[in-house]
N, C-alpha and C positions, 0 to 999 in steps of 0.2 A: 504494500500500500504506500503510495506516495503522499506526503504531506506538503502542501504548498505554504510558503512563508506568506503571512498576511500581516506584516508589520510587527510581529512578535518574534524577537530573536531567539526565544526559547524553542520555537518550532524548527525542526530540522528535517530535511528530506531523508527518508529511509529507503532501503533497498526493498524491492518487491520479490516475493518468492512465489513462483507459479507452481500450483499443485493441480494434479489431475483429479477428476471426480473420484476415481478409485482410491487415490491417496487420501483425500479428504474423508471418504467413508471409513477407511480402515483406521485412520488416526482417531476419528470420532469413536469408533468401537473400542479402541485401546483406552481412550480417556474415560470411557464408561465402565472399564474393567472387564470387557468381554475377553474370554480366553479360548472359547470354542465356537466354531461356526459349522453349520451343516449345509451342504449344497450339492448342486449338480451342474458342472461347468458346461458352458456352451453359449454361442451367440453373443449377445450384448454384454454378458457378465465376464467375458474373457479378460478384459483389462483389470478387473478386480482380482482374478486369480493370478495374474502376473504380479501384482503388488503383494498379494497374500504370500506368494513364494518368498518375497523379500522380508517378510515380517514373521520371524519364528515365534514371536510371543503369542500369536493367534494360531491355534491348532484347527485344522480343517478335517471334517469327516465327510467322505464322499458317500452320497446316498445313491440307491439304485433307481429311484423314481422320484420325480418332483413332488408328487402328492404324498408319498411316504415320508418325505423329509419333515413334514409338519409333526409327525408322531415321534421324532427322535428326541 
């Protein structure tokens, strides 16, 4: 986030950090104390699985069927 100076010398420009939606989602889960997720990879959620691979703090359990995952 950039902060523009508006006559106050205490305000300084800060660097921005770009995050993907998958990174934001997984960081939010970590902040909430989530340790385990259940899922079935494919299609639109593949970027989440790419990031999940980089976050060993969250354990993933592969389900055999999407509808069966709700009972895990």
